C-alpha positions as CSV (number, residue, x, y, z in Angstrom):
1,M,28.0,9.1,67.7
2,R,28.6,10.9,71.0
3,K,26.1,13.5,72.1
4,G,28.7,16.3,71.9
5,S,29.5,15.4,68.3
6,M,25.8,15.3,67.4
7,V,25.3,18.8,68.8
8,R,28.4,20.0,66.9
9,N,27.2,18.5,63.7
10,R,23.8,20.1,64.1
11,I,25.5,23.5,64.6
12,I,27.7,22.9,61.5
13,T,24.7,21.9,59.5
14,I,23.1,25.3,60.1
15,G,26.4,27.2,60.1
16,L,26.4,28.0,56.4
17,M,22.9,29.4,56.6
18,I,22.7,30.9,60.1
19,A,23.6,34.4,58.9
20,G,20.3,34.5,57.0
21,L,18.3,33.8,60.1
22,V,19.3,36.6,62.4
23,A,18.7,40.3,62.8
24,G,21.7,42.4,63.5
25,D,22.5,43.4,67.1
26,G,25.0,46.2,66.3
27,V,28.4,46.1,64.6
28,T,31.3,46.5,67.1
29,W,33.8,47.1,64.3
30,A,33.0,47.2,60.6
31,G,35.2,46.7,57.6
32,P,34.4,45.9,53.9
33,A,34.1,42.1,54.5
34,T,31.8,42.8,57.5
35,D,29.8,45.2,55.5
36,A,29.3,42.6,52.7
37,L,28.2,40.0,55.2
38,K,25.8,42.3,57.0
39,A,24.3,43.3,53.6
40,F,23.7,39.6,52.9
41,V,22.1,39.1,56.3
42,D,19.8,42.1,55.8
43,E,18.7,40.8,52.4
44,V,17.9,37.3,53.6
45,V,16.0,38.6,56.6
46,H,14.0,40.9,54.3
47,I,12.9,37.9,52.2
48,L,12.1,35.9,55.3
49,N,10.0,38.7,56.8
50,D,8.1,39.6,53.6
51,P,4.4,38.7,54.4
52,A,3.7,38.4,50.6
53,L,6.3,35.5,50.5
54,N,5.1,33.7,53.6
55,K,2.1,32.2,51.9
56,P,2.2,28.4,51.2
57,E,1.9,28.9,47.5
58,K,4.9,31.2,47.6
59,K,7.2,28.7,49.3
60,Q,9.1,27.7,46.1
61,E,9.4,31.3,44.9
62,R,10.8,32.3,48.3
63,R,13.3,29.5,48.3
64,K,14.5,30.4,44.8
65,M,15.0,34.0,46.0
66,L,17.0,32.8,49.0
67,V,19.2,30.5,46.8
68,D,19.9,33.4,44.5
69,V,21.0,35.6,47.4
70,I,23.1,32.9,49.0
71,S,24.8,32.1,45.7
72,K,25.9,35.7,45.3
73,R,27.6,35.9,48.7
74,F,29.1,32.4,49.0
75,N,31.9,31.3,46.8
76,F,30.8,27.7,46.1
77,E,33.5,27.1,43.5
78,E,36.2,27.8,46.1
79,M,34.3,25.7,48.7
80,A,33.9,22.8,46.3
81,K,37.6,23.0,45.4
82,R,38.6,22.8,49.1
83,T,36.4,19.9,49.9
84,V,38.0,17.6,47.3
85,G,41.6,18.7,47.8
86,S,44.2,17.5,45.3
87,E,41.4,15.8,43.2
88,W,40.5,19.2,41.9
89,A,43.7,19.7,39.9
90,K,43.0,16.3,38.1
91,R,39.5,17.4,36.9
92,T,38.6,18.9,33.5
93,P,36.9,22.3,33.4
94,E,33.7,20.5,32.5
95,E,33.9,18.1,35.5
96,R,34.6,21.0,37.8
97,A,31.7,23.0,36.5
98,E,29.3,20.1,36.9
99,F,30.5,19.3,40.4
100,V,30.3,23.0,41.5
101,D,26.7,23.2,40.1
102,S,25.6,20.2,42.1
103,F,27.5,21.2,45.2
104,R,25.9,24.7,45.1
105,T,22.4,23.1,44.9
106,L,23.2,20.8,47.7
107,L,24.5,23.4,50.1
108,A,22.1,26.2,49.2
109,N,19.0,24.0,49.3
110,S,19.7,21.4,51.9
111,Y,19.1,23.6,54.9
112,L,16.4,26.0,53.6
113,G,13.8,24.2,55.7
114,R,15.9,24.9,58.8
115,I,16.3,28.5,57.9
116,E,12.5,28.9,57.8
117,N,12.2,27.3,61.3
118,Y,14.5,29.9,63.0
119,S,13.5,33.4,64.1
120,G,14.5,36.1,66.5
121,E,18.2,35.1,67.0
122,K,20.6,38.0,67.3
123,V,24.1,38.3,65.7
124,R,27.0,40.4,66.9
125,Y,29.7,41.3,64.5
126,N,32.7,41.3,66.9
127,K,35.8,41.7,64.8
128,E,37.2,41.6,61.3
129,I,40.7,40.4,60.6
130,T,42.0,41.3,57.1
131,E,45.2,40.2,55.4
132,G,45.4,41.2,51.8
133,D,42.5,39.6,49.9
134,Y,41.4,37.4,52.8
135,A,39.4,38.2,55.9
136,E,37.8,36.5,58.8
137,V,34.6,38.1,60.2
138,R,34.0,36.9,63.8
139,T,30.5,36.9,64.9
140,E,28.4,35.5,67.8
141,I,24.8,34.2,67.6
142,D,22.7,34.9,70.7
143,T,19.9,32.3,70.9
144,G,18.6,33.7,74.1
145,Q,19.9,30.6,75.9
146,S,23.5,30.4,74.7
147,T,26.0,32.2,72.6
148,I,27.5,30.4,69.6
149,P,30.7,31.8,68.0
150,I,30.5,31.6,64.2
151,N,33.4,33.0,62.1
152,Y,33.2,33.6,58.3
153,K,36.3,33.2,56.2
154,M,36.0,35.5,53.2
155,E,38.0,36.3,50.0
156,S,37.9,39.4,47.9
157,A,37.8,39.3,44.1
158,G,37.7,42.8,42.6
159,G,36.5,44.2,45.9
160,D,33.6,41.7,46.2
161,W,33.9,39.8,49.5
162,R,32.5,36.3,49.4
163,V,32.4,33.5,52.0
164,Y,34.5,30.4,51.3
165,D,34.2,28.8,54.8
166,V,32.2,29.0,58.0
167,V,33.8,28.0,61.3
168,V,31.4,27.1,64.1
169,E,33.0,26.6,67.6
170,G,36.3,25.8,65.9
171,T,35.0,23.4,63.3
172,G,34.9,24.4,59.7
173,L,32.1,23.7,57.3
174,V,34.5,22.9,54.5
175,N,36.4,20.4,56.6
176,N,33.2,18.8,57.6
177,Y,32.3,18.1,53.9
178,R,35.9,17.2,53.1
179,E,35.8,14.4,55.7
180,Q,32.5,13.1,54.2
181,F,33.8,13.3,50.6
182,K,37.2,11.8,51.6
183,R,35.5,8.6,52.6
184,I,33.8,8.3,49.1
185,L,37.0,9.2,47.3
186,R,39.0,6.7,49.3
187,K,36.6,3.8,48.7
188,E,35.5,4.7,45.2
189,S,36.4,7.6,42.9
190,F,35.8,11.3,42.1
191,E,33.3,10.1,39.4
192,A,31.3,8.2,42.1
193,L,31.4,11.2,44.4
194,S,30.2,13.5,41.6
195,K,27.4,11.1,40.7
196,T,26.3,11.0,44.4
197,I,26.2,14.8,44.6
198,R,24.5,15.1,41.3
199,E,21.8,12.6,42.2
200,K,21.1,14.3,45.5
201,A,20.9,17.7,43.8
202,A,18.4,16.3,41.3
203,I,16.2,15.1,44.2
204,I,16.4,18.5,45.9
205,T,15.3,20.3,42.7
206,A,12.6,17.9,41.8
207,P,9.1,19.5,42.0
208,G,7.7,19.3,45.5
209,A,10.8,17.8,46.9
210,A,11.7,18.5,50.5
211,P,15.3,19.4,51.4
212,P,17.2,16.3,52.6
213,R,18.6,16.1,56.1
214,R,22.2,15.3,55.1
215,A,24.4,16.4,52.2
216,A,26.4,13.4,51.2
217,E,27.2,10.2,53.1
């Protein structure tokens, strides 16, 4: 893999979770989707900065709290649906529910270790583009050495804006997973993909388990 691709993949890896790592650096223009995203950022930062939760014995409790917050703001069902494309329509409600549950565990937990290793980054909320029930919130992450554009695609359901994709430097998180899943679907089947995701989710949630480095390959 080329160095540029490796760097991009690393950024994509943290793209889903990066909002929870940064303290706000002002909102250039705010709308309802931006407000929802900023509230999410503030809640995650609050958990990360809580001294009572930074003790080693509180690690699992803190991670559970982070997963709960992430699950409220990210639409994992929509993300899962988009990663498998046309296969989604062929699945039963039970198959979909099981896949979404494992997918949620995979995404929400896989990068918690990385979240806890970041601090001090700043985010700028630059622009919100809204069209009906869809919005894109354009942000920039200032690491102190470089600026990384991260755009959040969001959808409103009853006024509740939730993230269904994260685009980092032009590359979407959903598309990244879709390419991984496509390889499994092409070589094997949806059942095989679901089993892979389910097994990885089980490993993640096992007592004392460390988050894996990759989601599904």
